[in-house]
C-alpha positions in Angstrom: -0.1 0.0 0.3 1.4 3.3 -1.0 1.9 6.3 1.7 1.2 9.4 0.6 1.8 12.6 2.8 -0.5 15.4 2.5 0.4 19.0 3.9 -2.6 21.3 5.1 -2.3 24.8 5.3 -5.3 26.8 7.2 -5.7 30.3 7.2 -8.7 32.8 7.0 -9.3 32.0 3.2 -10.0 28.1 4.6 -8.0 25.1 3.9 -5.6 24.3 1.2 -3.8 20.7 0.9 -0.7 19.7 -0.9 0.0 16.4 -2.4 3.9 16.2 -1.3 4.6 13.0 -3.1 3.4 14.8 -6.7 5.4 17.5 -5.6 8.8 15.6 -5.0 7.9 13.6 -8.2 7.9 16.6 -10.3 10.7 18.1 -8.9 13.2 15.1 -9.4 11.7 15.1 -12.9 12.8 18.7 -13.8 16.0 18.1 -11.9 16.7 15.2 -14.5 15.9 17.0 -17.6 17.8 19.6 -16.1 20.8 17.5 -15.5 20.2 15.4 -18.7 20.5 18.8 -20.9 23.3 20.0 -19.1 25.1 16.6 -19.8 24.4 16.8 -23.6 25.6 20.5 -23.7 28.9 19.3 -22.1 29.4 16.5 -24.3 28.5 18.5 -27.5 30.9 21.1 -26.2 33.8 18.6 -25.4 33.1 17.0 -29.2 33.4 20.4 -30.8 36.1 21.1 -28.8 37.8 18.1 -30.0 37.0 18.6 -33.2 38.5 22.3 -33.2 41.5 21.0 -31.8 42.2 18.5 -34.8 41.3 21.1 -37.0 43.7 23.6 -35.5 46.4 20.9 -35.3 46.1 19.8 -39.2 46.1 23.1 -40.0 49.2 23.5 -37.9 50.4 20.4 -39.6 50.0 21.8 -42.9 51.4 25.2 -42.2 54.7 23.7 -41.0 55.0 21.3 -43.8 54.4 24.4 -46.2 57.3 26.1 -44.2 59.6 23.4 -44.3 58.9 23.2 -48.4 59.4 27.0 -48.6 62.8 26.6 -46.7 63.9 24.3 -49.3 62.5 26.4 -52.0 64.5 29.1 -50.5 67.5 27.4 -50.0 67.5 26.0 -53.8 66.9 29.5 -54.7 69.5 31.0 -52.8 72.3 28.6 -54.0 70.9 28.9 -57.8 71.6 32.9 -57.2 74.8 31.9 -56.0 75.5 29.9 -59.1 74.2 32.5 -61.5 76.2 35.2 -59.4 79.3 33.4 -60.0 78.2 32.7 -63.7 77.8 36.7 -64.1 81.2 36.9 -62.6 82.9 34.9 -65.2 81.2 36.4 -67.9 82.2 39.8 -66.7 85.6 38.4 -66.6 85.4 36.7 -70.2 84.1 40.2 -72.0 86.9 42.4 -69.7 89.3 40.1 -71.5 87.5 40.1 -74.7 87.6 43.9 -74.4 91.2 43.6 -73.9 92.0 41.6 -76.7 89.8 43.5 -79.1 91.8 46.7 -77.7 94.9 44.7 -79.3 93.7 43.9 -82.2 92.4 47.4 -82.7 96.2 48.2 -82.0 97.9 45.9 -84.1 95.6 47.1 -87.2 96.6 50.2 -86.5 93.3 51.7 -84.8 93.0 53.2 -81.6 90.1 52.5 -79.1 86.7 53.9 -79.5 87.0 56.1 -76.4 89.9 57.8 -77.6 87.9 59.9 -80.2 86.5 63.1 -79.3 83.0 64.7 -80.9 85.8 67.1 -82.6 87.8 64.0 -84.1 84.1 63.0 -85.5 83.5 66.5 -86.9 87.0 66.7 -88.3 86.6 63.7 -90.8 84.1 65.3 -92.6 86.5 67.6 -94.1 88.5 65.0 -96.5 89.6 65.2 -100.4 87.7 63.5 -102.9 90.2 60.7 -103.0 89.9 60.0 -99.6 86.2 59.4 -99.8 86.7 57.4 -102.8 89.1 54.8 -100.8 87.0 54.6 -97.9 84.1 54.0 -99.9 86.2 51.4 -102.3 87.6 49.7 -99.0 84.3 49.6 -96.5 80.9 48.1 -97.2 78.9 50.8 -98.9 76.1 51.5 -100.6 73.3 48.6 -101.5 74.2 45.3 -102.5 71.1 44.7 -104.1 68.6 47.1 -106.0 67.1 48.9 -103.1 63.7 48.5 -103.0 63.1 48.7 -98.8 63.7 46.9 -95.5 61.4 43.8 -94.2 63.3 43.4 -91.3 65.2 46.1 -89.3 68.6 45.8 -87.0 68.0 45.3 -83.6 65.6 43.0 -81.2 62.6 41.1 -83.0 60.4 38.1 -83.0 62.1 35.6 -85.4 59.5 35.1 -88.8 59.9 31.1 -88.5 61.0 30.4 -85.1 58.6 32.5 -82.9 61.2 33.4 -80.3 62.7 37.1 -79.9 66.0 37.6 -80.5 68.8 40.2 -81.8 68.7 40.7 -85.4 72.4 41.5 -86.4 71.3 42.1 -90.0 69.0 43.9 -91.9 66.7 42.2 -94.4 66.5 43.6 -97.8 63.2 43.6 -100.2 64.3 41.1 -103.3 62.6 39.0 -105.6 63.9 35.3 -106.1 67.3 35.7 -108.4 68.1 39.4 -107.9 71.9 40.0 -108.5 74.0 40.4 -105.3 76.6 42.9 -105.8 79.8 43.1 -103.2 79.7 46.5 -101.2 83.8 46.7 -101.0 87.0 45.5 -102.1 87.3 42.0 -100.0 88.3 38.4 -99.6 85.8 35.4 -99.8 85.8 34.2 -96.5 82.9 31.8 -96.8 80.9 30.9 -100.2 78.3 27.9 -99.9 75.7 26.5 -97.4 76.0 27.4 -94.1 73.9 25.0 -91.9 74.5 26.2 -88.3 73.8 29.7 -88.8 70.5 29.2 -90.3 71.5 31.7 -93.5 71.2 28.8 -95.9 73.6 29.6 -99.0 75.8 32.2 -97.4 78.6 34.6 -98.4 81.2 36.3 -95.9 83.6 38.8 -97.5 86.5 40.0 -95.3 87.4 43.5 -96.1 90.3 45.5 -94.6 90.6 46.9 -91.2 88.6 44.4 -89.4 85.5 44.6 -91.4 82.9 41.9 -92.7 79.9 41.7 -94.7 77.5 39.0 -94.9 75.1 38.2 -97.9 72.6 35.4 -96.4 69.8 33.3 -97.8 71.1 33.2 -101.2 69.7 30.8 -104.2 72.9 30.7 -106.1 76.8 31.7 -105.0 79.2 32.7 -108.3 82.2 33.2 -106.1 84.4 30.8 -104.6 86.4 31.0 -100.9 89.5 32.7 -101.5 88.8 35.0 -104.3 89.6 38.5 -104.3 86.7 40.6 -105.3 86.0 44.2 -106.2 83.2 46.7 -105.3 80.4 46.3 -107.5 81.2 42.6 -108.6 78.6 39.8 -108.7 78.9 37.3 -105.8 75.1 35.9 -106.1 71.4 36.0 -106.2 69.1 36.4 -103.8 66.8 33.4 -102.9 65.0 31.7 -99.5 67.4 29.2 -98.6 67.8 28.2 -95.0 65.5 29.7 -92.2 63.6 32.0 -94.1 60.1 32.6 -94.8 60.4 34.4 -98.1 62.9 35.5 -100.8 64.9 38.4 -99.5 68.6 39.1 -98.4 70.0 39.1 -95.0 72.7 41.5 -94.9 74.9 42.3 -92.2 78.2 44.1 -91.4 80.6 43.6 -88.8 83.5 45.2 -87.2 86.1 43.4 -85.3 83.1 40.7 -84.4 80.9 43.8 -83.4 77.7 44.2 -85.3 76.5 47.3 -86.9 73.4 48.8 -88.3 73.6 48.0 -92.1 71.6 50.6 -93.0 73.6 53.3 -92.4 76.3 51.6 -94.7 73.5 51.0 -97.3 72.9 54.6 -97.3 76.6 55.8 -97.3 77.2 57.4 -100.8 79.0 60.1 -101.6 76.1 62.5 -101.9 75.0 61.3 -98.0 78.8 60.9 -97.3 78.8 62.7 -93.6 75.7 61.2 -91.8 77.4 57.6 -91.3 80.4 59.4 -88.9 77.6 60.8 -86.6 75.3 57.9 -86.5 77.8 54.7 -86.4 79.8 55.3 -83.1 81.0 52.1 -82.7 83.7 52.6 -85.5 86.7 54.6 -84.7 86.5 56.6 -87.7 89.5 59.1 -87.0 92.2 56.4 -86.6 90.8 54.7 -89.6 90.9 57.6 -91.6 94.5 58.1 -90.3 95.5 54.9 -91.7 93.7 54.9 -95.1 95.5 58.1 -95.7 98.5 56.6 -96.3 97.3 54.7 -99.1 98.0 55.5 -102.7 94.6 55.7 -104.7 94.5 55.5 -108.9 91.9 56.1 -111.0 90.3 53.0 -112.2 87.5 52.3 -114.8 85.1 49.8 -113.3 82.5 47.1 -115.3 79.5 49.4 -115.1 77.3 46.5 -115.4 78.3 45.3 -111.7 77.4 48.6 -110.4 73.7 49.6 -109.0 71.9 52.3 -110.8 72.1 54.6 -108.0 76.2 53.6 -107.6 76.4 54.4 -111.4 75.8 57.9 -110.8 77.3 58.5 -107.8 80.7 56.6 -107.9 80.9 56.8 -111.7 84.0 59.3 -111.1 85.2 58.2 -107.6 85.7 54.4 -107.9 89.1 53.7 -107.3 91.7 50.7 -106.8 93.9 50.7 -103.9 98.1 50.2 -104.8 99.6 47.9 -102.6 102.5 50.6 -102.3 102.1 53.4 -99.4 103.5 56.8 -98.9 106.9 57.2 -96.4 
């Protein structure tokens, strides 16, 4: 038999009775719900904190791994930079050695270094006799090697038309149809005449001139001179073509002075009527020293074969063409 406790309260308004058993049961029920809720909250909080700690740990591990990889990359980059600096220092030494060698070569052939020339020297070279002018035009590449119809690719940096890479174009590409006659632009010795694989110029002619000058004629269709042969200014040496790395018929024309690439355009436009411009525009050549060296040479008039000259050269150089005597003035 269940026992129940009843609490009776008597006041002015009457009697009130409360069943103590039901009250205790509700109190325990509410307390249990509260504790269960509190336990669930605590468990949820603990699980969330564990998850957060694991996530933070994973991020920490990832950051540490990235840091170690970055450290390795920095070490490799530092080693690469050290190797690059070493390589640059070596290249710098080689350039200094090459510069010294070039200075020695210039001294041997009677030319002083470029730095020894003043602006006054460059201006004074314009005051030359007609025979001295003719001598320079005969010995140093001047005028157009083909009938001039314009330039397709200038001297300087460009995108290679067939390779698609950026490169320094050491010459000038001249407009010319297939089998256009090509003429020597100065007296010289044929250093190379034939197909040249490594350069990409295809059929190539290299003429070696006096005082360190060379002229290059590339992408030819036909070569009519042989190595070792001496040619005079205006002699026919070949015909234009499309051989080698070329995207169409034209003439690749280069001029070099002691292995230094010069802008051929100044030399193409160098004639008796436009004589002084090159001395101001082309500053890689010690003109004053060169003129001093050529002034010792004797020049005597010579009648050149007119068929070997360009129309522009015929009108400008008909009376000034000279051949250089082997004797010198003491």
